[in-house]
C-alpha positions in Angstrom: 110.3 -66.7 54.3 109.2 -63.2 55.1 106.4 -64.5 57.3 108.9 -66.5 59.4 111.0 -63.4 60.0 108.0 -61.6 61.5 107.1 -64.5 63.8 110.1 -64.1 66.2 107.6 -63.5 69.0 109.8 -60.7 70.3 107.2 -58.0 70.8 108.8 -56.4 73.9 111.2 -53.7 72.8 113.3 -54.1 76.0 113.8 -57.8 75.7 116.0 -59.2 78.4 117.2 -62.3 76.6 117.8 -63.6 73.1 114.8 -64.7 71.1 113.1 -67.7 72.7 112.8 -69.3 69.3 116.6 -68.9 68.6 115.8 -66.7 65.6 119.0 -64.7 66.1 122.2 -65.1 68.2 122.2 -61.6 69.7 121.6 -61.7 73.5 119.5 -59.3 75.5 122.1 -56.9 76.7 123.5 -56.4 73.2 120.0 -56.0 71.8 119.1 -53.4 74.5 122.2 -51.4 73.8 121.7 -51.5 70.1 118.0 -50.5 70.5 119.2 -47.4 72.5 121.7 -46.4 69.8 120.1 -47.5 66.6 118.2 -45.3 64.1 115.5 -47.9 63.7 112.6 -48.6 66.1 113.5 -51.1 68.8 110.5 -53.3 68.0 111.9 -53.8 64.5 115.3 -55.1 65.6 114.3 -58.7 66.4 112.8 -59.2 62.9 115.9 -57.6 61.2 118.2 -59.8 63.2 116.2 -62.9 62.4 116.3 -62.0 58.7 120.1 -61.6 58.8 120.5 -64.9 60.7 118.3 -66.6 58.1 120.8 -65.4 55.5 124.0 -66.0 57.4 123.2 -69.3 59.0 123.4 -71.4 55.8 126.7 -69.7 55.0 128.5 -70.6 58.3 130.8 -73.1 56.6 132.0 -70.4 54.3 132.6 -68.1 57.3 134.6 -70.9 59.0 136.8 -71.2 55.9 137.3 -67.5 55.1 137.4 -65.7 58.4 139.0 -65.7 61.9 136.7 -67.3 64.4 137.3 -65.7 67.7 134.7 -67.5 69.8 132.6 -70.6 69.6 129.7 -71.4 71.9 127.2 -74.2 71.7 124.6 -71.9 70.1 126.7 -69.3 68.2 130.1 -68.6 66.6 131.8 -65.2 66.4 133.9 -64.1 63.5 136.0 -61.1 62.4 135.3 -60.0 58.8 136.3 -57.2 56.4 135.0 -53.7 57.2 132.6 -53.6 54.2 131.0 -57.0 55.1 127.8 -55.4 56.3 127.5 -53.3 53.1 127.4 -56.6 51.1 124.9 -58.2 53.5 122.7 -55.1 53.4 122.8 -55.0 49.6 122.0 -58.8 49.4 119.0 -58.4 51.7 117.8 -55.0 50.5 118.3 -53.3 53.9 118.2 -49.6 54.2 121.3 -47.8 55.4 119.8 -47.5 58.9 118.8 -51.1 59.0 122.2 -52.2 57.9 123.9 -50.0 60.5 121.6 -51.3 63.3 122.4 -54.9 62.4 126.1 -54.2 62.2 126.0 -52.4 65.6 124.1 -55.3 67.2 126.7 -57.9 65.9 129.6 -55.7 67.0 128.1 -55.2 70.4 127.7 -58.9 70.8 131.4 -59.4 69.7 132.5 -56.9 72.4 130.4 -58.8 75.0 132.0 -62.0 73.9 135.4 -60.5 74.8 134.3 -58.9 78.0 135.7 -60.3 81.2 138.3 -62.2 79.3 142.0 -61.6 78.9 141.4 -61.1 75.2 139.2 -58.0 75.7 141.9 -55.6 74.5 142.5 -57.8 71.5 138.8 -57.8 70.5 138.5 -54.1 70.9 141.6 -53.5 68.7 140.4 -56.0 66.1 137.0 -54.2 65.9 138.8 -51.0 65.1 140.0 -52.4 61.7 137.4 -55.2 61.2 133.7 -55.9 61.7 132.2 -58.6 63.9 129.6 -61.2 63.0 127.8 -63.6 65.3 126.1 -66.5 63.6 123.7 -68.8 65.4 124.3 -72.5 65.2 121.2 -73.8 66.9 119.8 -76.8 65.0 123.1 -77.2 63.0 123.7 -80.6 64.6 120.5 -81.9 63.0 122.1 -81.4 59.6 125.4 -83.1 60.4 
């Protein structure tokens, strides 16, 4: 599993689009913004996001039951979760505080982008003041159905 995480093929720190392999559901602009603000090297973000996606992807049905889904696209779904969600994920995956914060920032930036240009933008921003955002990739899910 660890070898798969490293093989995302995203060696360019300023990647302009999401991983070509679909390893994580965070698009290029959110990744670039996170890289600029994160306390981890930009070249490590794709592997971290792929690792988190590998953990969250199989749990998507639980997210659908437990949390408010605020957006659904063909390749990803976006949820609002409790504020300590990323602490639990970080603990489960053995992430450092900086890695956990970078992953959380990437997901929340992606949620903000999901609300941009829509009438719900204010609603998304307000929701993120009291909750956290999670984006889970769904590519390949149809193969399992």
